[in-house]
C-alpha positions, 0 to 999 in steps of 0.5 A, a space after each residue: 452508518 457509524 462514524 468512526 473517530 479513526 480508521 486504521 487500515 492494516 495494508 493490502 490496498 492493491 490486489 491486482 497481481 496479474 492485470 492480464 487476467 480476463 477478470 481484471 481486464 473486464 472489471 478495469 480496462 485501464 489496468 491490463 498490464 503488470 506495469 499498469 499496477 503502479 499507475 494512478 488509474 489502477 490505484 484508484 480503481 483498487 483503492 481510492 474508488 472503493 474507499 471513497 465513503 470511508 476516506 470521507 468519513 474519518 482520518 485514516 492511518 495507512 500501513 503497508 501490507 504484503 501486497 504492496 511488495 517490491 518487484 525484483 528490480 525494486 521499481 514500479 508494481 504494487 510496491 512502487 504504488 505504495 511509495 508514489 501514492 500512499 506512504 508518508 515517504 512519497 516518491 515520484 521515481 516508482 522506486 520501492 524499498 523492502 522495508 522502511 523505518 517505523 513511523 509514528 502517527 499522532 492521532 490526538 491523544 492516541 500515539 500509533 507506530 506504524 511498522 512496515 512488515 511487508 517483507 516478513 516471512 513466516 520464519 521472521 524472528 523480529 531481526 531488524 538486520 534487513 530494515 535498511 535493505 
């Protein structure tokens, strides 16, 4: 196995769209309802467990994907899990924001900027008007 200097993960850590589906129940019996998507056991099952070897191999820069979206109440769900466990703006209250400000990531002499485009749609023209939503 090669050992990368840095891994950049471009998002979509949590795919459990409907934890009530039979295939999800069989694969992970601790994640069987929609509210479960934001709990630690589901995040471990969906991301940390499968990525364990990768996370132990190299530093990882995480960016938010479109699966880490907010639910209608801006609470819980995959977006809530992103803000609870994965972002640099950790929140313990389960709240979710549609968009966050860009974050600078310094990796030695490499400088990265993580841009949250999780709420961008196909017709998005790059307007930042919704950034503070």
